[in-house]
BALOBA-1460 file (C-alpha; in Angstrom, 3 decimals):
// residues 88
<rec num="1" residu="x" x="-3.754" y="10.657" z="2.673"/>
<rec num="2" residu="x" x="-0.185" y="11.921" z="2.731"/>
<rec num="3" residu="x" x="0.253" y="14.799" z="0.303"/>
<rec num="4" residu="x" x="4.052" y="14.672" z="0.618"/>
<rec num="5" residu="x" x="4.178" y="11.035" z="-0.487"/>
<rec num="6" residu="x" x="1.849" y="11.729" z="-3.396"/>
<rec num="7" residu="x" x="3.928" y="14.728" z="-4.474"/>
<rec num="8" residu="x" x="7.197" y="12.776" z="-4.248"/>
<rec num="9" residu="x" x="5.864" y="9.889" z="-6.308"/>
<rec num="10" residu="x" x="4.309" y="12.269" z="-8.854"/>
<rec num="11" residu="x" x="7.552" y="14.211" z="-9.259"/>
<rec num="12" residu="x" x="9.521" y="10.995" z="-9.792"/>
<rec num="13" residu="x" x="7.037" y="9.866" z="-12.441"/>
<rec num="14" residu="x" x="7.200" y="13.270" z="-14.154"/>
<rec num="15" residu="x" x="11.022" y="13.321" z="-14.195"/>
<rec num="16" residu="x" x="10.983" y="10.004" z="-16.002"/>
<rec num="17" residu="x" x="8.398" y="11.232" z="-18.528"/>
<rec num="18" residu="x" x="5.950" y="8.511" z="-17.521"/>
<rec num="19" residu="x" x="2.803" y="10.505" z="-16.719"/>
<rec num="20" residu="x" x="0.649" y="8.947" z="-19.446"/>
<rec num="21" residu="x" x="1.538" y="5.300" z="-18.731"/>
<rec num="22" residu="x" x="1.282" y="5.898" z="-14.976"/>
<rec num="23" residu="x" x="-2.176" y="7.466" z="-15.302"/>
<rec num="24" residu="x" x="-3.309" y="4.546" z="-17.449"/>
<rec num="25" residu="x" x="-2.008" y="1.932" z="-15.000"/>
<rec num="26" residu="x" x="-3.352" y="3.772" z="-11.952"/>
<rec num="27" residu="x" x="-6.808" y="4.129" z="-13.530"/>
<rec num="28" residu="x" x="-6.850" y="0.400" z="-14.217"/>
<rec num="29" residu="x" x="-5.690" y="-0.371" z="-10.694"/>
<rec num="30" residu="x" x="-8.294" y="1.707" z="-8.798"/>
<rec num="31" residu="x" x="-10.710" y="-1.220" z="-8.315"/>
<rec num="32" residu="x" x="-7.829" y="-3.314" z="-7.004"/>
<rec num="33" residu="x" x="-6.374" y="-0.944" z="-4.410"/>
<rec num="34" residu="x" x="-7.078" y="-3.343" z="-1.537"/>
<rec num="35" residu="x" x="-5.383" y="-6.211" z="-3.347"/>
<rec num="36" residu="x" x="-2.489" y="-3.995" z="-4.395"/>
<rec num="37" residu="x" x="-1.962" y="-2.953" z="-0.789"/>
<rec num="38" residu="x" x="-1.683" y="-6.593" z="0.219"/>
<rec num="39" residu="x" x="0.499" y="-7.480" z="-2.764"/>
<rec num="40" residu="x" x="2.755" y="-4.518" z="-2.106"/>
<rec num="41" residu="x" x="3.201" y="-5.681" z="1.488"/>
<rec num="42" residu="x" x="4.545" y="-8.971" z="0.178"/>
<rec num="43" residu="x" x="6.678" y="-7.408" z="-2.554"/>
<rec num="44" residu="x" x="8.013" y="-4.442" z="-0.570"/>
<rec num="45" residu="x" x="11.537" y="-5.907" z="-0.301"/>
<rec num="46" residu="x" x="11.643" y="-6.313" z="-4.084"/>
<rec num="47" residu="x" x="10.353" y="-2.766" z="-4.626"/>
<rec num="48" residu="x" x="12.933" y="-1.461" z="-2.155"/>
<rec num="49" residu="x" x="15.710" y="-3.243" z="-4.018"/>
<rec num="50" residu="x" x="14.549" y="-1.949" z="-7.408"/>
<rec num="51" residu="x" x="13.467" y="1.578" z="-6.485"/>
<rec num="52" residu="x" x="15.474" y="2.253" z="-3.333"/>
<rec num="53" residu="x" x="14.424" y="2.005" z="0.270"/>
<rec num="54" residu="x" x="13.201" y="5.617" z="0.370"/>
<rec num="55" residu="x" x="10.360" y="4.769" z="-2.048"/>
<rec num="56" residu="x" x="8.892" y="1.836" z="-0.122"/>
<rec num="57" residu="x" x="7.038" y="3.881" z="2.522"/>
<rec num="58" residu="x" x="5.894" y="6.476" z="-0.021"/>
<rec num="59" residu="x" x="4.405" y="3.859" z="-2.323"/>
<rec num="60" residu="x" x="2.763" y="2.119" z="0.635"/>
<rec num="61" residu="x" x="1.102" y="5.415" z="1.589"/>
<rec num="62" residu="x" x="-0.126" y="6.058" z="-1.952"/>
<rec num="63" residu="x" x="-1.638" y="2.576" z="-2.249"/>
<rec num="64" residu="x" x="-3.166" y="2.805" z="1.240"/>
<rec num="65" residu="x" x="-6.481" y="4.103" z="-0.084"/>
<rec num="66" residu="x" x="-8.467" y="4.736" z="-3.219"/>
<rec num="67" residu="x" x="-8.451" y="8.436" z="-2.359"/>
<rec num="68" residu="x" x="-4.645" y="8.530" z="-2.402"/>
<rec num="69" residu="x" x="-4.496" y="6.770" z="-5.754"/>
<rec num="70" residu="x" x="-7.083" y="9.193" z="-7.142"/>
<rec num="71" residu="x" x="-5.108" y="12.168" z="-5.774"/>
<rec num="72" residu="x" x="-1.974" y="10.882" z="-7.517"/>
<rec num="73" residu="x" x="-3.888" y="10.468" z="-10.780"/>
<rec num="74" residu="x" x="-5.236" y="14.031" z="-10.543"/>
<rec num="75" residu="x" x="-1.770" y="15.373" z="-9.775"/>
<rec num="76" residu="x" x="-0.305" y="13.577" z="-12.814"/>
<rec num="77" residu="x" x="-3.152" y="14.763" z="-15.039"/>
<rec num="78" residu="x" x="-2.500" y="18.382" z="-14.011"/>
<rec num="79" residu="x" x="1.199" y="17.978" z="-14.828"/>
<rec num="80" residu="x" x="0.366" y="16.382" z="-18.183"/>
<rec num="81" residu="x" x="-2.114" y="19.128" z="-19.043"/>
<rec num="82" residu="x" x="0.329" y="21.903" z="-18.083"/>
<rec num="83" residu="x" x="3.012" y="20.319" z="-20.235"/>
<rec num="84" residu="x" x="0.625" y="20.159" z="-23.197"/>
<rec num="85" residu="x" x="-0.487" y="23.763" z="-22.731"/>
<rec num="86" residu="x" x="3.143" y="24.908" z="-22.385"/>
<rec num="87" residu="x" x="4.115" y="23.130" z="-25.617"/>
<rec num="88" residu="x" x="1.301" y="24.740" z="-27.631"/>
């Protein structure tokens, strides 16, 4: 598991204000990590075109294992919770 890739992806999601939808989608995708890894391999050129070539390897690392996906979810949940506590 690459902590730098997880942190980069999490920060990008946070900047866009998409923690909640990302957590929801990632939770739904956990049982499909193996399929997503294969699908991402096929769609990597499309993802690179849409997100930029710097994101392709980071996303590949995150979807490499269930543990990485879970670590990203936990990271996003911490950010969401801190934001909620800070707003109160």
